N, C-alpha and C positions, 0 to 999 in steps of 0.2 A: 535481585537475579539480573541475569544477561537472558531476554526473552529473545534477542534475535527476531525481531520482528519480520525485518525487512527480508533477513536472509529466510526466513522459512515462507514469504509469498514470493521473493524476488524467482524463485524456482516455478511457481505457480504462474505467476502471471506471464513466463515467458511460456508456457505449456499452452494456456487457458485462464483468463481473467476469474479468479475462483470469487465466489459471493462468500465465502464463509471465511476466510479470513485469509502486492509484490512490487516491486519496484518500475523507476521508470522505466519501461522498457520500449526500446527503436527495433522496429519488428523492419529484418531488411523484403527489399523488396523480391519478388517471385523470381525474379531475371537475373538475382545478386548470385555470384559464386557463392558455393558453401566453405564454411571454413575446413579445411584438412582435419582430420582427428582420429586419434585411434592408433593402432599398429604398435609398430615398438615406439616404447614411452624418448628413449633418447634420440631415435630419429626425428620423435615426432615434434621434441623438442629444441632438436637443430631447428626445424619449421619456423618454428617461433621466435630462434634467433633471429632467422634470417629473415624475415616479415619485421619484427622491432627494427631492426639497422637499416632496412628501406623504409622504414616509416622516421630515421631523424633520428634514433635512440644511441648514445654513445656505447660504444663495446665494455667502457667501466660500469655503467651502467645493466649493460647486460650481465653481463658476468656475475655482479653482487647481487642481481635482480633474481638470477635463476641459481647460483650456486647452490646444490644438495634441495633442490627442489626436487617433492616427492608426491604419489599419489596417497591421498588421505584417506582413508577407508572410512573415516569416522562421519568426513563429508556427505559422502557419497548414502553411510546410513541415513545422515540429518535429513537428507536431501529426500527422501523415499518416505521418513517418517510421515511428517508434519498432522500430530491429531489433533492440531488447535484447530481442525477447520469442523468439528461437532461443534461447537458453541456456536451460540443466540445472541443475538447484537444485546442482550441486559447480561448478560453471563459473562460474555466480553468486555464490555464498557466497563460495568460495575467490578471486576477484578483488574482492568488497564486504566478506567480512570477515575475510580474511587477512591477513597480516601486511602493514605494520604498524599494521593500526588496534586489534587489540586489545591492541597494547603500547602506542598514543597513548593509547587510552581509558583504559585502568588507569592510567597517569601523572595522566591528568585527573581522576579519581575520587578521587586521593590530595591530588592538591592544592586541590581543590574539596567536599574531604569535609565542612565545615560546612555548604556550602549544598545539598549534597545530603542530608545529615540532615536540614536544616530542611526538604527538600520531602516525604521521606518521612513526616515526622513528621505535616503537613498533609495530605498527599495519599496516603497509605500505597504512591508507587510509588517502587521501590527505583532507586538512581540507575544502576544498568547498564541499566537500561530505558530511562531517559531521554539517557545515553550513547550508546547503541547506534542510537537514532534521530538523534541530535546527529552522530554521524558518517558514517552512511548520509546521510543529507540535505546537509551544505556542510560534509563532513570538517572536523566540532569548529568550524562557526563560518569558516574558510579560504574558501570559494568557496559564496558567498550569491547568484549571478547575477547577470548583467549586463543582461537584460531589462526593458524598463519596462515596469511592473507592470500602470500604465495603459492603455499600448499592448496589453497581450496577453490583458488583460481584454475590452477593449473590440472586440478582432479576433474571440477565441473567442464572445462573446454576439452580437456582429453577423452572424457564420459562419452560421445558424441551422442549427446540428446539434447544438448542447446549449445554447441559451440560458436554457432552465430552471434550469442550474444554474449557469452563469457569469454571467449579470445584475445575479443579487442579491449576486455576488463582488464587484461592478463598485459597487454601491450601498454596500455593506461598507467596498469600500475610501475610497470617499468619505467616510464614517462615520471611521474611521480619520484623515482629515485634520480632519475636523469637530471633534474631540474632541483635537487637538492631540497626539496621540502620532506621526505622522511626517509628513512636510510630503513633499507631493508630487516633490520632486527625489528623496527618499530613497527611492521607492516603486522597488527595481530586485530584482529574483529570477529564480526558472523561467521557463519559455514558458509555462506555464500559469497563471502569477499566484499563485503561495506567496509568503512572504514568511519572510524573519526566519531564525535559524540553525536554527531545526526544520525550517522551511517550509509554514508554518501560512496555510491557505488566507484570503484575508481573512475571511468570515463566522465562522472558526475563531477568528481574531483579538480578534474584536468580543468573542465570547464567553468565553473562557478564557483571554486576556490577563493579565497580572499584572505589576504596577509591584512588583516586587522589592525593587529599589535606593531607595524611595522618593524619586523624586526629581519626582514626580505627572507620568510619563508611562510607558506600554507601551512601550517599546524593543526590541523584540523583535533588532532589527537588529544595532544595538551593544550593546545591554545584554545580556552573557551570563546575569548575575542573573534578571532578566525573561524572556529565550529559554527559561531551563531550567525557571524558574518554571512560565511559562504552558505549559510543555510537559506539566509533572506535572500542574499540573491541567485539561490537556485528554486526557490520558489515565486521568486519576479521573473526569473528567468523560463519559469512553465507559464507565465499568462495571468498573474495575480492583478486584481481589479484594485488600485489605489482606493481605500474608504470605501468598497461594497463587503456586504457581507458573506457568509461564506455555508450556514445553514443557520433554523431557526426552527424550534419545537414548535409543532401545530397540533390544535386537535381537530378531529376529523368528525363528522356526521356520524349516525348510523349508518346511511344509502348514500353514495356517491357514483359516477362513472367509474370502478375502480381498476380498471383496465389501462386509464391515463394514470396511475399511479405507479412510475416507470422510470429510475435514474433517467433514459436515454429518452423521455417525452417532458419538454416542457412547454407551460403556456403562462399566461400572465399572472401577477399576482390575482391582478381582476376577477380572471377565473376562476382564481382557483378561490378567490370570498367569493363569489357566485355560487360555487359548489357548495359553499358551507364549510369551509375551512377559517379554523380563526389563528390565531397566533394564543401559546399561552401563556407566555410576557413580553413585553416589549411592543411593538410597533412592527409588524412586514415591512419589506421594502416596498417604493412606490407601486401602483396600481400597474405599470407598463413593464417593473422584471420580469423578465422568465427566469420561471424557478420551475423545481420536478418536485413531484411528492414524495416522500422515501416510506414507503413499509417494511425497518427491517424484519417484521416477525408479522407481518400481514395487519390487517384492518384494524385488527384489536389490541395489537400493541401500539409500541411508539411511535411517534409519525413525525417527521419533517419537510420543512421545506427547504431546499438546495439551491441557489442561487448559481450566478456565471462562476464563482469563487469555489466551489465545491469539484468544479472540473481539476481544478490543481492539487486537491487531494486524493484524487481517484490517477492521476501521471504521479505523481508521488508513489503511490501505491495501490494495483489497480484489484484488491481485495476490498470488497465493499461492505464489508465491517470494519475491516482496520481504518482505512477510508473517514467512515463515519465516526467512527469511536474518535481520530483523533479530531477531526471537525468538531464532535462535540466536548471534546475535552476544552478545545479552546476558548470554546462558549461558555462554559463555566469558569475560566479563568478572567476573563472578563465579566463575571457576575451573574450569568442564567443560572437560575436554578437547577437543583437533580433533575434529569428523567423523568417523567412519568411511567410506569408502566403500561396506558394504554387504558383502551374503554375495556377491557373483560381480559379475563386469564386466558394464555398460548399456551396449547399443547404442545411443544417440537417435537417433531417426529425421531426415532434415536434412526443411528445409521443405518440398522437391520431394516428399519420400516422405510427408513428414504432407499432404501436399495430395492424392495417393492415396490415403491412407487417408481422409480425409476425404471426401472423393467418395465414395468406398467405405458409408460411415455415412449417409449422404446418399442415396444411392440404396437403404439398407433402409429410412430414414424412421427413422434414428436423431439426424441432424444437418439441422438447415437449408442449405438450398445456399448462403445468403449468408455460412454460416462456411468455408466452405473456405478459408480463407485459411493455412495451413501456419505456425499459432501454437497452441501448446498451452495452450489457455484450458480454463476449468470446464466447460463445455459439449460442449467434445472429449474429453476426461477420460470425465466421465460417457456418454458416448455408448459410448465404448472399453468402457468397463464391463458397458455391458450388449450388445455385440456378445461379450465375450469371455464371457459368460454364455450367447449363444445358439451358439456355436460352441465351446461345452464347454471354455475355456481358463483357468486361473487371474485371476480377473476382480480385477485390483489397479487395473486404470483408467490404465493406463500403455499407450500407442500402439507396438504392437512388429510388424516385418519377418513376425511369427509370426502375427501376428492378418491384417495384409493378405494375406498368402498363402493363410488359410483361407478369409478373404471371397472372396479369388477366384478359387479351385478350387469353395467354397460348402460346404468343410468337410468 
């Protein structure tokens, strides 16, 4: 099936980085002029034409690219649904990185060993990393999506909620047409405008697209060499460190300074060792390597050390659970064992229970009231950690009934 991961997540990352279930997002500075949106659609499209022409796009590409473009109500409905945010890491990873995906990915790594070797030679990115993205985004190129990309991008630009992200993507789509990489009729994909076998947004397509098969076009839809090499270049462009790990599953002790377990907090591997963190398999990186401890389901669930390259995953997709799942699948393709369930069973809150806790967090001034949505995002995790510290509970940042009860009774 076409899961359209980056589609569901692009929108969320632009609005706010969700910890439950986005794409590389460039946030314009506060002083940047806001892109015009809304109003009469035909007049709005004329503005897009003028902007594209001023940016050097030919009249031919503008006419072809915007011909018969319309608002797609299904795109708006998909943008506002996004039910995947309720899944825990083990649920999401079990579905998206479980059998048969690791087995199929391993087979493709062998079949295209020469291509992946060339990509790693040129860009320093292992084939397992690219193959994991390939598998999660489009099931290895089998499901590219059926939304008209031009309609999707026009809809999301005109919608006025995030024009400063989506309008440049629409202009970039016209640039793709202009340079002959794709015809407008080729441009179909996920509902948020991603294209190709690894679902790249048009701006990234322009910046990192590679003509690996030498046919004079960067065709990320039909050419697997172009798609995978472009993904490798894109990952390298995001700052990938050649020869370094990205994540590693670890075992954590029963007690440690849980407040240090945060994707934004890095300590040396030596410090994590001192606190009792141990690898479940293989060897940790050298003692001086910086790493963050990730507890996607709290102190009793799975645990990972995230090294510098994990920052690239978070740029590819700002969703914590998606980024961790993609990184985990890549380790599986590299031979790591299946993830452990952790030290003890974890009881995840339902959406209604999480809303109740979020209401209490907002009451205490720890969470904005407009984020009471039943979704476990970064802000809710951070607010949870602060509340756990306030109520003298282990501050692992994972919502629990124990915290709700403590906040309800006043501790």
